N, C-alpha and C positions, 0 to 999 in steps of 0.2 A: 706750693704746688696748689692746684685748682682741682676741686671736688665737684662733680655733678652729679647729683643723685635724683633719679627719674622715678615717678609713681603715677598711678592712674589707669594703666592699661587693664584690659579685661577682655571678657567675651560678650559681645553685644548683637542684637538682631539687627537685620537690615533696616535702615531707618532710624535706628537708635543713635544716643549720643554718648561721649566720653571727654572728660576733661584730664588732660594730662599737665602734671607738674614736674618742674626741676628745679632744685634748690641748690644754690651755688656758695660754695665756701671757699676759704683759704685767700691766697695772694691775688686777688682779682683787681686789675688795673688796666686802663687804657684799652676799654673794650671796643674793638672796632666792629664786631659783628656778633650777632646772636640768632640762633634758629633751631627749627626741628627738621630732622630729615628722617627718613624711614627706609628700610630695605626689607623687601619680600624674598623669600627663598628663590636661589637662583637669579636673583635681579640685582643690578647696581643699586647702591644708596644714592637716593634722590632727596633733593631739598623740597620740603613741604611748605613752610612758611619762615621767613627770616627778614632781619633788619639789620641794615649797614650804615654805620656813621651819621646817626640820626634821619635817615631817610625814610621813606614809607615803607610799609611792610611788603615784601614780595611773597606772593601765593603762587605755588604751582596751579596750572590751569585746571588741573583735575579737581583741586580742593577748593577754588575761588568761589567765594559765596557760600561755602559750608563750614570752613574752618576759621577761626579767630585766634591769633597770636596776640598775647597781652603780658605786660611785665608788673611786678611789683617790686620796685626797688628798695624799698624799707625791708622786705623780707628775703631780698636777694633771690627772687624766685620767678621763673617765666612759665607761662601757660599756653597749651593749645587746646582751645575749645572745639571739639569735632561733632559736628552735626549731620544729620541725614547721613548716617554711615552707609557705605556700600562695601560688598564682599571685595572688591578690588583695593579697598583701603586696609585691608589685611597685612600686616606687616610688623616689624620691630621698629620701633620709633625711638629715635635718639636726639638728645638735646646737645648742642653745640655752642661754645663760646670761643671767638677769636680774638686773641689779645696781640695789638699792635700799637706803634707810636710813629711819630712823623719819620723816624729814623731806623726803626728796627721793627721785625717781625717775631713776636714771641710764642707763635704757634697756636693750633687749635687743642681745645679740649673737650672731651666727648662724656657723655653719662654712659652708663652699663646698659641702657636700652630697656624699654618695657614694651611688651607684647600686646598687639590690638588684633582681635580676631572678630570678624563679623560674619555672621552665618546667614544664610538665604532661607 
């Protein structure tokens, strides 16, 4: 089993910053992709920032230039630095890890989510 524990959400004012953390533990192997997603009430979950198979980090157009995805492999932790926050960034943010090998897809794992609220 893989466990993802997220933290760092909260209430901030327009233009403020937050740093989300996602600590992973368990039987982690053959990581195909990692990323952050978010879901606002009544909307679909969307990719915010992610990386796949050692490629460059992909960012949603709406956050490009404001958010930064990073990893600390020694701590088994990924981060999402969010700057210049806007009310439209308000959502529950989820950490995701996809485990795959050349011959098998072992599925996706999700954190419990952390609420980010940006007031205007």
